[in-house]
N, C-alpha and C positions, 0 to 999 in steps of 0.2 A: 363254765361255759365252754369247756374244751370239746364237748360232744355236740355243740351247736353246728349245724351244717348250712343254715340259711338265715338270711336277714331280709326283712321286708320293712321298708321305711316309706310310709305313705304320708305321714304328717309330723314326724318328729323334727327333722332338720328345718323345715319351713316354719315350725312353731316357735323356734328359738330366735331371739335377736342376734345380730351379727357377733356381738361380743361373747356369746355363749356357744356359737356353732363350732368354733375351733376346739374347744374343750370337749364337746359332745363327740366330734369326729375322732379325736385322739382316744377318748375313753372307749368308744365302740371298737376301735381297732385294737386296743390293748386287751380287751376281754374275749374277742372272737379269735378262733384258731386260723392258722394258715389253711388255705383251700376252701374256706367258707365262701359261699356264694350269696349274692344279694340282689335285690331289686329296689331301686330308689326312684321315687316319683317326686319331682320338684316343680315349683311354680316360679314364673318370672313375670314381672310387670313393672311399669315405670314407678320407682319407689316414691317419687314425689306426689303421686296420685292417691296413695292410700297408706295409712298406718296399719301395720300388721298387728297381730297375726291373722292369717299366715303372712310371712315375710317373703319377699322375692329372693330367690337364690339362683342366680344365672349359672349357666354351664361353666363359665370361667371360675366361679367360686366353688362349684362342685369339684372341679378338677384340682383346684388349689388345696381344698380341705381334705379330700379323700385320696388324691393321687399318690401321696407318699406311702399309703397303706394298701391301696386297692388298684387293681387293673380296672379301668372304667371303659365300658362300651356304650356309646350313645345309641339307643334303640329308636326312640320316637320323639319328635318335637311337634306339637300341634297347637294351633290357635283354638282355644276353648272358651273364649269370652262369650260367644253366642250361646253356649250351652250352660253358662253360669250367670244367669241374670242378676244374682245377688251382688256379684262383683261389679257388674255394669252399674247397678244402682248405687254402689259405693263410689262411683266416679272413675273407674278404670276405663282407659281407652284401648287397652290391650292386655291379654292374659295368655301366656304360653305355658303349657304343661309339657314336661320332659320326663322321659323314662330312661333309666340307665341300668345296665347289667353290671354288677360288681363281682370281682373275684379277689379275695384276700391273698396278698403276697406273703 
């Protein structure tokens, strides 16, 4: 993977339960080269309102998991519940989508 220059994570991190996310983050960091760039899209919602997947991964957890390996720039945080009626039907009262730019250290 040394020749990989970019990472796009739309649904991997949020698909994993919390006990697997740390292993995933460390594995991805181990196989991707320094200066690799990435785009991460994450979801956050009140965890007591729905059983994942997708699982909520708030910004604080993104920074905790990826911060040791990646420079993280928050690009967008948007309330997207109104655009995702399936989540409202599952009982969510809030749904935030966040986009981060990553740069591997």
